[in-house]
PDB file of N, H, CA, C and O in Angstrom:
ATOM      1  N   MET A   1       2.854  52.358   9.825  1.00  0.00           N
ATOM      2  CA  MET A   1       2.721  51.548  10.955  1.00  0.00           C
ATOM      3  C   MET A   1       1.449  50.633  11.037  1.00  0.00           C
ATOM      4  O   MET A   1       1.275  49.549  11.595  1.00  0.00           O
ATOM      5  N   LEU A   2       0.540  51.508  10.226  1.00  0.00           N
ATOM      6  H   LEU A   2       0.681  52.389   9.773  1.00  0.00           H
ATOM      7  CA  LEU A   2      -0.790  50.605  10.156  1.00  0.00           C
ATOM      8  C   LEU A   2      -0.734  49.606   9.350  1.00  0.00           C
ATOM      9  O   LEU A   2      -1.485  48.646   9.521  1.00  0.00           O
ATOM     10  N   THR A   3       0.232  49.649   8.245  1.00  0.00           N
ATOM     11  H   THR A   3       0.842  50.429   8.106  1.00  0.00           H
ATOM     12  CA  THR A   3       0.214  48.557   7.349  1.00  0.00           C
ATOM     13  C   THR A   3       1.183  47.472   7.844  1.00  0.00           C
ATOM     14  O   THR A   3       1.064  46.299   7.491  1.00  0.00           O
ATOM     15  N   THR A   4       2.020  47.848   8.565  1.00  0.00           N
ATOM     16  H   THR A   4       2.117  48.801   8.851  1.00  0.00           H
ATOM     17  CA  THR A   4       2.962  46.695   9.279  1.00  0.00           C
ATOM     18  C   THR A   4       2.291  45.912  10.325  1.00  0.00           C
ATOM     19  O   THR A   4       2.420  44.690  10.400  1.00  0.00           O
ATOM     20  N   HIS A   5       1.498  46.682  11.221  1.00  0.00           N
ATOM     21  H   HIS A   5       1.394  47.675  11.161  1.00  0.00           H
ATOM     22  CA  HIS A   5       0.751  45.888  12.377  1.00  0.00           C
ATOM     23  C   HIS A   5      -0.613  45.691  12.302  1.00  0.00           C
ATOM     24  O   HIS A   5      -1.190  44.849  12.990  1.00  0.00           O
ATOM     25  N   GLY A   6      -1.311  46.606  11.299  1.00  0.00           N
ATOM     26  H   GLY A   6      -0.842  47.290  10.740  1.00  0.00           H
ATOM     27  CA  GLY A   6      -2.758  46.356  11.259  1.00  0.00           C
ATOM     28  C   GLY A   6      -3.422  47.327  11.935  1.00  0.00           C
ATOM     29  O   GLY A   6      -2.983  47.684  13.029  1.00  0.00           O
ATOM     30  N   THR A   7      -4.635  47.937  11.373  1.00  0.00           N
ATOM     31  H   THR A   7      -4.991  47.648  10.485  1.00  0.00           H
ATOM     32  CA  THR A   7      -5.314  49.070  11.985  1.00  0.00           C
ATOM     33  C   THR A   7      -5.812  48.641  13.401  1.00  0.00           C
ATOM     34  O   THR A   7      -5.787  49.472  14.309  1.00  0.00           O
ATOM     35  N   TRP A   8      -6.277  47.333  13.626  1.00  0.00           N
ATOM     36  H   TRP A   8      -6.297  46.659  12.889  1.00  0.00           H
ATOM     37  CA  TRP A   8      -6.987  47.194  14.984  1.00  0.00           C
ATOM     38  C   TRP A   8      -5.931  46.966  15.965  1.00  0.00           C
ATOM     39  O   TRP A   8      -6.248  47.365  17.085  1.00  0.00           O
ATOM     40  N   ARG A   9      -4.781  46.447  15.880  1.00  0.00           N
ATOM     41  H   ARG A   9      -4.524  46.123  14.969  1.00  0.00           H
ATOM     42  CA  ARG A   9      -3.594  46.447  16.729  1.00  0.00           C
ATOM     43  C   ARG A   9      -3.297  47.715  17.252  1.00  0.00           C
ATOM     44  O   ARG A   9      -3.354  47.963  18.457  1.00  0.00           O
ATOM     45  N   VAL A  10      -2.943  48.627  16.280  1.00  0.00           N
ATOM     46  H   VAL A  10      -2.897  48.425  15.301  1.00  0.00           H
ATOM     47  CA  VAL A  10      -2.569  50.148  16.548  1.00  0.00           C
ATOM     48  C   VAL A  10      -3.821  50.767  17.392  1.00  0.00           C
ATOM     49  O   VAL A  10      -3.680  51.279  18.502  1.00  0.00           O
ATOM     50  N   LEU A  11      -4.995  50.653  16.746  1.00  0.00           N
ATOM     51  H   LEU A  11      -5.109  50.237  15.844  1.00  0.00           H
ATOM     52  CA  LEU A  11      -6.072  51.290  17.702  1.00  0.00           C
ATOM     53  C   LEU A  11      -6.173  50.843  19.058  1.00  0.00           C
ATOM     54  O   LEU A  11      -6.391  51.667  19.946  1.00  0.00           O
ATOM     55  N   ARG A  12      -6.018  49.449  19.350  1.00  0.00           N
ATOM     56  H   ARG A  12      -5.840  48.779  18.629  1.00  0.00           H
ATOM     57  CA  ARG A  12      -6.126  48.867  20.603  1.00  0.00           C
ATOM     58  C   ARG A  12      -4.947  49.251  21.421  1.00  0.00           C
ATOM     59  O   ARG A  12      -5.174  49.398  22.622  1.00  0.00           O
ATOM     60  N   ALA A  13      -3.588  49.464  20.955  1.00  0.00           N
ATOM     61  H   ALA A  13      -3.404  49.345  19.979  1.00  0.00           H
ATOM     62  CA  ALA A  13      -2.497  49.633  21.747  1.00  0.00           C
ATOM     63  C   ALA A  13      -2.743  51.280  22.020  1.00  0.00           C
ATOM     64  O   ALA A  13      -2.448  51.705  23.137  1.00  0.00           O
ATOM     65  N   LEU A  14      -3.196  52.065  21.169  1.00  0.00           N
ATOM     66  H   LEU A  14      -3.436  51.720  20.261  1.00  0.00           H
ATOM     67  CA  LEU A  14      -3.363  53.470  21.323  1.00  0.00           C
ATOM     68  C   LEU A  14      -4.371  53.519  22.476  1.00  0.00           C
ATOM     69  O   LEU A  14      -4.115  54.194  23.473  1.00  0.00           O
ATOM     70  N   ALA A  15      -5.424  52.877  22.376  1.00  0.00           N
ATOM     71  H   ALA A  15      -5.632  52.329  21.565  1.00  0.00           H
ATOM     72  CA  ALA A  15      -6.587  53.047  23.497  1.00  0.00           C
ATOM     73  C   ALA A  15      -6.116  52.557  24.870  1.00  0.00           C
ATOM     74  O   ALA A  15      -6.554  53.074  25.897  1.00  0.00           O
ATOM     75  N   ALA A  16      -5.215  51.553  24.886  1.00  0.00           N
ATOM     76  H   ALA A  16      -4.859  51.133  24.051  1.00  0.00           H
ATOM     77  CA  ALA A  16      -4.692  50.840  26.318  1.00  0.00           C
ATOM     78  C   ALA A  16      -3.769  51.912  26.651  1.00  0.00           C
ATOM     79  O   ALA A  16      -3.822  52.181  27.851  1.00  0.00           O
ATOM     80  N   SER A  17      -2.929  52.625  25.982  1.00  0.00           N
ATOM     81  H   SER A  17      -2.885  52.407  25.008  1.00  0.00           H
ATOM     82  CA  SER A  17      -1.990  53.762  26.457  1.00  0.00           C
ATOM     83  C   SER A  17      -2.701  54.984  27.044  1.00  0.00           C
ATOM     84  O   SER A  17      -2.277  55.686  27.962  1.00  0.00           O
ATOM     85  N   LEU A  18      -3.870  55.130  26.358  1.00  0.00           N
ATOM     86  H   LEU A  18      -4.214  54.560  25.612  1.00  0.00           H
ATOM     87  CA  LEU A  18      -4.702  56.468  26.795  1.00  0.00           C
ATOM     88  C   LEU A  18      -5.427  56.074  28.097  1.00  0.00           C
ATOM     89  O   LEU A  18      -5.746  56.970  28.879  1.00  0.00           O
ATOM     90  N   LEU A  19      -5.704  54.794  28.371  1.00  0.00           N
ATOM     91  H   LEU A  19      -5.445  54.067  27.735  1.00  0.00           H
ATOM     92  CA  LEU A  19      -6.620  54.477  29.588  1.00  0.00           C
ATOM     93  C   LEU A  19      -5.775  54.354  30.611  1.00  0.00           C
ATOM     94  O   LEU A  19      -6.164  54.813  31.685  1.00  0.00           O
ATOM     95  N   GLN A  20      -4.501  53.753  30.555  1.00  0.00           N
ATOM     96  H   GLN A  20      -4.185  53.381  29.683  1.00  0.00           H
ATOM     97  CA  GLN A  20      -3.534  53.507  31.678  1.00  0.00           C
ATOM     98  C   GLN A  20      -3.381  54.736  32.205  1.00  0.00           C
ATOM     99  O   GLN A  20      -3.294  55.719  31.469  1.00  0.00           O
ATOM    100  N   PRO A  21      -3.317  54.848  33.812  1.00  0.00           N
ATOM    101  CA  PRO A  21      -2.772  56.055  34.431  1.00  0.00           C
ATOM    102  C   PRO A  21      -1.502  56.237  34.240  1.00  0.00           C
ATOM    103  O   PRO A  21      -0.810  55.225  34.133  1.00  0.00           O
ATOM    104  N   HIS A  22      -0.907  57.476  34.154  1.00  0.00           N
ATOM    105  H   HIS A  22      -1.470  58.298  34.241  1.00  0.00           H
ATOM    106  CA  HIS A  22       0.475  57.692  34.032  1.00  0.00           C
ATOM    107  C   HIS A  22       1.263  57.430  35.164  1.00  0.00           C
ATOM    108  O   HIS A  22       0.874  57.965  36.202  1.00  0.00           O
ATOM    109  N   ARG A  23       2.362  56.679  35.226  1.00  0.00           N
ATOM    110  H   ARG A  23       2.678  56.244  34.383  1.00  0.00           H
ATOM    111  CA  ARG A  23       3.031  56.382  36.455  1.00  0.00           C
ATOM    112  C   ARG A  23       4.463  57.199  36.405  1.00  0.00           C
ATOM    113  O   ARG A  23       5.236  57.161  35.447  1.00  0.00           O
ATOM    114  N   ARG A  24       4.667  57.945  37.618  1.00  0.00           N
ATOM    115  H   ARG A  24       4.040  57.976  38.395  1.00  0.00           H
ATOM    116  CA  ARG A  24       6.014  58.635  37.468  1.00  0.00           C
ATOM    117  C   ARG A  24       6.885  57.720  38.415  1.00  0.00           C
ATOM    118  O   ARG A  24       6.406  57.141  39.389  1.00  0.00           O
ATOM    119  N   PRO A  25       8.193  57.645  38.042  1.00  0.00           N
ATOM    120  CA  PRO A  25       9.110  56.931  38.768  1.00  0.00           C
ATOM    121  C   PRO A  25       9.151  57.809  40.235  1.00  0.00           C
ATOM    122  O   PRO A  25       9.115  59.032  40.377  1.00  0.00           O
ATOM    123  N   ARG A  26       9.234  56.827  41.189  1.00  0.00           N
ATOM    124  H   ARG A  26       9.263  55.835  41.074  1.00  0.00           H
ATOM    125  CA  ARG A  26       9.521  57.689  42.522  1.00  0.00           C
ATOM    126  C   ARG A  26      10.989  57.987  42.688  1.00  0.00           C
ATOM    127  O   ARG A  26      11.823  57.223  42.201  1.00  0.00           O
ATOM    128  N   PRO A  27      11.325  59.034  43.336  1.00  0.00           N
ATOM    129  CA  PRO A  27      12.584  59.448  43.539  1.00  0.00           C
ATOM    130  C   PRO A  27      13.357  58.464  44.347  1.00  0.00           C
ATOM    131  O   PRO A  27      12.730  57.703  45.085  1.00  0.00           O
ATOM    132  N   ALA A  28      14.682  58.402  44.280  1.00  0.00           N
ATOM    133  H   ALA A  28      15.191  59.020  43.680  1.00  0.00           H
ATOM    134  CA  ALA A  28      15.457  57.381  45.222  1.00  0.00           C
ATOM    135  C   ALA A  28      15.307  57.879  46.632  1.00  0.00           C
ATOM    136  O   ALA A  28      15.519  59.076  46.823  1.00  0.00           O
ATOM    137  N   GLU A  29      14.976  57.131  47.621  1.00  0.00           N
ATOM    138  H   GLU A  29      14.804  56.158  47.466  1.00  0.00           H
ATOM    139  CA  GLU A  29      15.088  57.703  49.052  1.00  0.00           C
ATOM    140  C   GLU A  29      16.194  57.349  49.783  1.00  0.00           C
ATOM    141  O   GLU A  29      16.754  56.264  49.627  1.00  0.00           O
ATOM    142  N   ALA A  30      16.560  58.206  50.591  1.00  0.00           N
ATOM    143  H   ALA A  30      16.105  59.088  50.718  1.00  0.00           H
ATOM    144  CA  ALA A  30      17.711  57.823  51.591  1.00  0.00           C
ATOM    145  C   ALA A  30      17.231  56.701  52.377  1.00  0.00           C
ATOM    146  O   ALA A  30      16.020  56.650  52.591  1.00  0.00           O
ATOM    147  N   PRO A  31      18.012  55.763  52.856  1.00  0.00           N
ATOM    148  CA  PRO A  31      17.769  54.694  53.771  1.00  0.00           C
ATOM    149  C   PRO A  31      17.318  55.451  55.174  1.00  0.00           C
ATOM    150  O   PRO A  31      17.868  56.450  55.638  1.00  0.00           O
ATOM    151  N   THR A  32      16.220  54.763  55.724  1.00  0.00           N
ATOM    152  H   THR A  32      15.773  53.951  55.347  1.00  0.00           H
ATOM    153  CA  THR A  32      15.799  55.355  56.954  1.00  0.00           C
ATOM    154  C   THR A  32      16.715  55.089  58.163  1.00  0.00           C
ATOM    155  O   THR A  32      17.319  54.018  58.226  1.00  0.00           O
ATOM    156  N   PRO A  33      16.832  55.954  59.056  1.00  0.00           N
ATOM    157  CA  PRO A  33      17.861  55.955  60.242  1.00  0.00           C
ATOM    158  C   PRO A  33      17.632  54.617  61.047  1.00  0.00           C
ATOM    159  O   PRO A  33      18.517  54.167  61.775  1.00  0.00           O
ATOM    160  N   ARG A  34      16.513  54.053  60.901  1.00  0.00           N
ATOM    161  H   ARG A  34      15.794  54.419  60.310  1.00  0.00           H
ATOM    162  CA  ARG A  34      16.193  52.919  61.646  1.00  0.00           C
ATOM    163  C   ARG A  34      16.992  51.582  61.074  1.00  0.00           C
ATOM    164  O   ARG A  34      17.562  50.726  61.751  1.00  0.00           O
ATOM    165  N   LEU A  35      16.867  51.651  59.625  1.00  0.00           N
ATOM    166  H   LEU A  35      16.404  52.346  59.075  1.00  0.00           H
ATOM    167  CA  LEU A  35      17.545  50.560  58.866  1.00  0.00           C
ATOM    168  C   LEU A  35      19.073  50.735  58.818  1.00  0.00           C
ATOM    169  O   LEU A  35      19.812  49.819  58.457  1.00  0.00           O
ATOM    170  N   ARG A  36      19.487  51.866  59.169  1.00  0.00           N
ATOM    171  H   ARG A  36      18.886  52.610  59.462  1.00  0.00           H
ATOM    172  CA  ARG A  36      21.145  52.168  59.041  1.00  0.00           C
ATOM    173  C   ARG A  36      21.526  51.471  60.416  1.00  0.00           C
ATOM    174  O   ARG A  36      22.471  50.690  60.523  1.00  0.00           O
ATOM    175  N   ASP A  37      20.680  51.844  61.458  1.00  0.00           N
ATOM    176  H   ASP A  37      19.913  52.478  61.371  1.00  0.00           H
ATOM    177  CA  ASP A  37      21.367  51.492  62.939  1.00  0.00           C
ATOM    178  C   ASP A  37      21.020  49.846  63.196  1.00  0.00           C
ATOM    179  O   ASP A  37      21.464  49.301  64.207  1.00  0.00           O
ATOM    180  N   GLU A  38      20.196  49.088  62.213  1.00  0.00           N
ATOM    181  H   GLU A  38      19.835  49.531  61.392  1.00  0.00           H
ATOM    182  CA  GLU A  38      19.972  47.813  62.399  1.00  0.00           C
ATOM    183  C   GLU A  38      21.045  46.876  61.749  1.00  0.00           C
ATOM    184  O   GLU A  38      21.180  45.690  62.049  1.00  0.00           O
ATOM    185  N   LEU A  39      21.825  47.583  60.780  1.00  0.00           N
ATOM    186  H   LEU A  39      21.715  48.547  60.536  1.00  0.00           H
ATOM    187  CA  LEU A  39      22.828  46.951  59.979  1.00  0.00           C
ATOM    188  C   LEU A  39      24.042  46.391  60.910  1.00  0.00           C
ATOM    189  O   LEU A  39      24.371  47.156  61.817  1.00  0.00           O
ATOM    190  N   SER A  40      24.637  45.364  60.827  1.00  0.00           N
ATOM    191  H   SER A  40      24.370  44.743  60.090  1.00  0.00           H
ATOM    192  CA  SER A  40      25.707  44.854  61.591  1.00  0.00           C
ATOM    193  C   SER A  40      27.055  45.520  60.842  1.00  0.00           C
ATOM    194  O   SER A  40      27.076  45.796  59.642  1.00  0.00           O
ATOM    195  N   ASP A  41      28.168  45.726  61.760  1.00  0.00           N
ATOM    196  H   ASP A  41      28.151  45.502  62.735  1.00  0.00           H
ATOM    197  CA  ASP A  41      29.245  46.312  61.196  1.00  0.00           C
ATOM    198  C   ASP A  41      29.810  45.675  59.923  1.00  0.00           C
ATOM    199  O   ASP A  41      30.413  46.332  59.075  1.00  0.00           O
ATOM    200  N   HIS A  42      29.589  44.405  59.840  1.00  0.00           N
ATOM    201  H   HIS A  42      29.099  43.872  60.530  1.00  0.00           H
ATOM    202  CA  HIS A  42      30.058  43.813  58.750  1.00  0.00           C
ATOM    203  C   HIS A  42      29.359  44.191  57.326  1.00  0.00           C
ATOM    204  O   HIS A  42      29.976  44.367  56.275  1.00  0.00           O
ATOM    205  N   LEU A  43      27.870  44.287  57.509  1.00  0.00           N
ATOM    206  H   LEU A  43      27.368  44.144  58.362  1.00  0.00           H
ATOM    207  CA  LEU A  43      27.131  44.573  56.456  1.00  0.00           C
ATOM    208  C   LEU A  43      27.330  46.094  55.993  1.00  0.00           C
ATOM    209  O   LEU A  43      27.323  46.446  54.813  1.00  0.00           O
ATOM    210  N   ARG A  44      27.504  46.924  57.065  1.00  0.00           N
ATOM    211  H   ARG A  44      27.509  46.638  58.024  1.00  0.00           H
ATOM    212  CA  ARG A  44      27.936  48.356  56.799  1.00  0.00           C
ATOM    213  C   ARG A  44      29.196  48.642  56.097  1.00  0.00           C
ATOM    214  O   ARG A  44      29.217  49.602  55.326  1.00  0.00           O
ATOM    215  N   ARG A  45      30.366  47.846  56.287  1.00  0.00           N
ATOM    216  H   ARG A  45      30.350  47.066  56.913  1.00  0.00           H
ATOM    217  CA  ARG A  45      31.496  47.656  55.807  1.00  0.00           C
ATOM    218  C   ARG A  45      31.379  47.411  54.213  1.00  0.00           C
ATOM    219  O   ARG A  45      31.964  48.041  53.332  1.00  0.00           O
ATOM    220  N   ASP A  46      30.495  46.359  54.069  1.00  0.00           N
ATOM    221  H   ASP A  46      30.020  45.847  54.785  1.00  0.00           H
ATOM    222  CA  ASP A  46      30.258  45.943  52.701  1.00  0.00           C
ATOM    223  C   ASP A  46      29.692  47.031  51.712  1.00  0.00           C
ATOM    224  O   ASP A  46      30.030  47.207  50.541  1.00  0.00           O
ATOM    225  N   ILE A  47      28.826  47.669  52.391  1.00  0.00           N
ATOM    226  H   ILE A  47      28.552  47.526  53.342  1.00  0.00           H
ATOM    227  CA  ILE A  47      28.233  48.905  51.440  1.00  0.00           C
ATOM    228  C   ILE A  47      28.681  50.027  51.546  1.00  0.00           C
ATOM    229  O   ILE A  47      28.140  50.980  50.987  1.00  0.00           O
ATOM    230  N   GLY A  48      30.058  50.176  52.490  1.00  0.00           N
ATOM    231  H   GLY A  48      30.497  49.402  52.944  1.00  0.00           H
ATOM    232  CA  GLY A  48      30.778  51.489  52.507  1.00  0.00           C
ATOM    233  C   GLY A  48      30.359  52.339  53.594  1.00  0.00           C
ATOM    234  O   GLY A  48      30.740  53.509  53.627  1.00  0.00           O
ATOM    235  N   LEU A  49      29.637  51.875  54.454  1.00  0.00           N
ATOM    236  H   LEU A  49      29.327  50.924  54.427  1.00  0.00           H
ATOM    237  CA  LEU A  49      29.569  52.793  55.495  1.00  0.00           C
ATOM    238  C   LEU A  49      30.466  52.469  56.782  1.00  0.00           C
ATOM    239  O   LEU A  49      30.894  51.345  57.044  1.00  0.00           O
ATOM    240  N   PRO A  50      30.696  53.664  57.575  1.00  0.00           N
ATOM    241  CA  PRO A  50      31.430  53.398  58.804  1.00  0.00           C
ATOM    242  C   PRO A  50      30.888  52.529  59.722  1.00  0.00           C
ATOM    243  O   PRO A  50      29.686  52.277  59.647  1.00  0.00           O
ATOM    244  N   PRO A  51      31.729  51.911  60.776  1.00  0.00           N
ATOM    245  CA  PRO A  51      30.980  51.198  61.748  1.00  0.00           C
ATOM    246  C   PRO A  51      30.194  51.989  62.726  1.00  0.00           C
ATOM    247  O   PRO A  51      30.316  53.213  62.767  1.00  0.00           O
ATOM    248  N   THR A  52      29.480  51.413  63.428  1.00  0.00           N
ATOM    249  H   THR A  52      29.381  50.419  63.395  1.00  0.00           H
ATOM    250  CA  THR A  52      28.648  52.126  64.337  1.00  0.00           C
ATOM    251  C   THR A  52      29.394  52.825  65.663  1.00  0.00           C
ATOM    252  O   THR A  52      29.191  53.932  66.161  1.00  0.00           O
ATOM    253  N   GLU A  53      30.316  51.789  66.042  1.00  0.00           N
ATOM    254  H   GLU A  53      30.481  50.890  65.637  1.00  0.00           H
ATOM    255  CA  GLU A  53      31.283  52.254  66.990  1.00  0.00           C
ATOM    256  C   GLU A  53      32.717  51.970  66.613  1.00  0.00           C
ATOM    257  O   GLU A  53      32.942  51.011  65.875  1.00  0.00           O
ATOM    258  N   PRO A  54      33.580  52.627  67.001  1.00  0.00           N
ATOM    259  CA  PRO A  54      34.917  52.194  66.745  1.00  0.00           C
ATOM    260  C   PRO A  54      35.294  50.732  67.292  1.00  0.00           C
ATOM    261  O   PRO A  54      34.726  50.327  68.306  1.00  0.00           O
ATOM    262  N   PRO A  55      36.189  49.981  66.674  1.00  0.00           N
ATOM    263  CA  PRO A  55      36.446  48.737  67.233  1.00  0.00           C
ATOM    264  C   PRO A  55      37.252  48.705  68.466  1.00  0.00           C
ATOM    265  O   PRO A  55      38.162  49.520  68.615  1.00  0.00           O
ATOM    266  N   PRO A  56      36.951  47.723  69.456  1.00  0.00           N
ATOM    267  CA  PRO A  56      37.539  47.746  70.598  1.00  0.00           C
ATOM    268  C   PRO A  56      39.069  47.491  70.525  1.00  0.00           C
ATOM    269  O   PRO A  56      39.586  46.733  69.704  1.00  0.00           O
ATOM    270  N   ARG A  57      39.722  48.181  71.443  1.00  0.00           N
ATOM    271  H   ARG A  57      39.302  48.796  72.110  1.00  0.00           H
ATOM    272  CA  ARG A  57      41.143  48.013  71.358  1.00  0.00           C
ATOM    273  C   ARG A  57      41.736  46.568  71.951  1.00  0.00           C
ATOM    274  O   ARG A  57      41.214  46.076  72.952  1.00  0.00           O
ATOM    275  N   ARG A  58      42.657  46.032  71.399  1.00  0.00           N
ATOM    276  H   ARG A  58      43.081  46.431  70.586  1.00  0.00           H
ATOM    277  CA  ARG A  58      42.970  44.827  72.038  1.00  0.00           C
ATOM    278  C   ARG A  58      43.636  45.001  73.008  1.00  0.00           C
ATOM    279  O   ARG A  58      44.299  46.024  73.180  1.00  0.00           O
ATOM    280  N   TRP A  59      43.571  43.859  73.965  1.00  0.00           N
ATOM    281  H   TRP A  59      43.032  43.029  73.824  1.00  0.00           H
ATOM    282  CA  TRP A  59      44.223  44.008  75.215  1.00  0.00           C
ATOM    283  C   TRP A  59      45.333  42.823  75.197  1.00  0.00           C
ATOM    284  O   TRP A  59      45.096  41.630  75.006  1.00  0.00           O
ATOM    285  N   HIS A  60      46.593  43.416  75.438  1.00  0.00           N
ATOM    286  H   HIS A  60      46.785  44.385  75.593  1.00  0.00           H
ATOM    287  CA  HIS A  60      47.745  42.407  75.253  1.00  0.00           C
ATOM    288  C   HIS A  60      48.403  42.225  76.791  1.00  0.00           C
ATOM    289  O   HIS A  60      49.596  41.963  76.947  1.00  0.00           O
ATOM    290  N   GLY A  61      47.539  42.385  77.812  1.00  0.00           N
ATOM    291  H   GLY A  61      46.570  42.598  77.686  1.00  0.00           H
ATOM    292  CA  GLY A  61      47.897  41.960  79.000  1.00  0.00           C
ATOM    293  C   GLY A  61      48.398  43.212  79.680  1.00  0.00           C
ATOM    294  O   GLY A  61      48.422  44.296  79.098  1.00  0.00           O
ATOM    295  N   PRO A  62      48.853  43.013  81.100  1.00  0.00           N
ATOM    296  CA  PRO A  62      49.307  44.197  81.723  1.00  0.00           C
ATOM    297  C   PRO A  62      50.372  44.821  81.207  1.00  0.00           C
ATOM    298  O   PRO A  62      51.098  44.078  80.548  1.00  0.00           O
ATOM    299  N   PRO A  63      50.802  46.252  81.309  1.00  0.00           N
ATOM    300  CA  PRO A  63      51.759  46.701  80.877  1.00  0.00           C
ATOM    301  C   PRO A  63      52.969  46.325  81.621  1.00  0.00           C
ATOM    302  O   PRO A  63      52.771  46.221  82.832  1.00  0.00           O
ATOM    303  N   CYS A  64      54.271  46.072  81.189  1.00  0.00           N
ATOM    304  H   CYS A  64      54.431  46.156  80.206  1.00  0.00           H
ATOM    305  CA  CYS A  64      55.394  45.564  81.632  1.00  0.00           C
ATOM    306  C   CYS A  64      56.109  46.703  82.566  1.00  0.00           C
ATOM    307  O   CYS A  64      57.190  46.469  83.105  1.00  0.00           O
TER     308      CYS A  64
END
């Protein structure tokens, strides 16, 4: 690797990697309840969530 990239480049990359803080990926978090409640039923259906309330029954006029 030293002959391919050069001694100074390898040493600089090594020093940079040692000086940078290690970052851990954050675990995926569940959506907050507040965000779930703010979504419209159309958006909820698009991402696979049930509607917040059942759809209203259609009114077809007075019973005969």
